[in-house]
C-alpha positions in Angstrom: 0.0 0.0 0.0 1.7 3.1 -1.2 -0.3 6.3 -1.4 2.4 8.9 -2.1 2.4 11.0 -5.2 5.2 9.2 -6.9 4.9 5.8 -5.1 8.3 6.4 -3.4 7.6 6.9 0.3 5.6 3.9 1.5 2.8 4.3 3.9 1.3 7.7 4.6 -0.3 6.9 8.0 1.3 10.0 9.5 -0.5 12.3 7.1 -4.3 12.9 7.7 -5.5 13.0 4.0 -8.6 15.0 4.9 -10.5 15.4 2.6 -9.6 13.1 -0.3 -8.0 15.3 -3.0 -8.7 12.7 -5.6 -12.4 12.5 -4.9 -12.6 16.3 -4.5 -11.1 16.8 -8.0 -13.3 14.2 -9.8 -16.3 15.4 -7.9 -15.7 19.0 -9.0 -15.1 18.0 -12.6 -18.1 15.7 -12.9 -20.5 18.1 -11.1 -19.4 21.0 -13.2 -20.2 19.0 -16.3 -23.5 18.0 -14.9 -24.5 21.5 -13.9 -23.6 22.9 -17.3 -25.9 20.4 -18.9 -29.2 22.0 -19.5 -31.3 18.9 -19.2 -30.7 17.3 -15.7 -32.5 14.1 -15.0 -32.0 11.4 -12.3 -30.4 9.2 -14.9 -27.8 11.8 -15.7 -27.1 12.5 -12.0 -26.5 8.8 -11.5 -24.3 8.5 -14.6 -22.2 11.6 -13.7 -21.6 10.2 -10.2 -20.3 6.8 -11.4 -16.7 8.0 -11.8 -16.8 9.7 -8.4 -18.0 6.5 -6.8 -15.3 4.5 -8.5 -12.6 6.9 -7.4 -13.8 6.9 -3.8 -14.1 3.2 -3.7 -10.6 2.8 -5.1 -9.2 5.2 -2.5 -10.9 3.3 0.3 -9.8 -0.1 -1.0 -6.2 1.0 -1.4 -6.3 2.2 2.2 -5.3 5.8 1.5 -8.6 7.2 2.9 -11.6 6.2 5.0 -15.3 6.8 4.2 -15.5 10.1 6.0 -12.5 11.5 4.1 -14.1 10.4 0.8 -17.5 11.8 1.6 -15.9 15.1 2.7 -14.0 15.2 -0.6 -17.3 14.7 -2.5 -19.0 17.4 -0.6 -16.1 19.9 -1.1 -15.9 19.2 -4.8 -19.7 19.5 -5.2 -19.8 22.7 -3.2 -17.0 24.4 -5.2 -18.6 23.3 -8.5 -22.0 24.7 -7.3 -20.4 28.0 -6.3 -18.6 28.3 -9.6 -21.8 27.5 -11.5 -23.9 29.9 -9.5 -21.4 32.8 -9.8 -20.2 32.2 -13.3 -21.2 35.6 -14.6 -19.5 37.4 -11.7 -16.3 35.4 -12.1 -16.2 36.1 -15.9 -16.7 39.8 -15.2 -14.0 39.9 -12.6 -11.5 38.1 -14.9 -12.3 40.5 -17.7 -11.7 43.4 -15.5 -8.4 41.9 -14.3 -7.4 41.1 -17.9 -8.1 44.7 -19.0 -6.0 46.0 -16.2 -2.9 44.1 -17.3 -3.4 44.2 -21.1 -3.4 47.7 -22.6 -6.0 48.5 -25.2 -4.8 49.2 -28.7 
């Protein structure tokens, strides 16, 4: 069981791993894709959550995380995706303002 980034350090029992970064990342990605989809149904919700479930299951079976860490990773990824989706226009406006500050107009 080797959970380090490059599989070089052996066990990582001394590191907490809360929340699971792998599950957070895949949860963010899949939930962003789901939220951008205009037609959301229960079938699509289940389909988009399959990769998240597989990643969480793999992290638990490998022994790198426990159930609480995986669930916390899912909640964090979903929460960030939901915030990005909800405030998409504000984020775009802020980035445009920042870009116009650094790039002079011709």
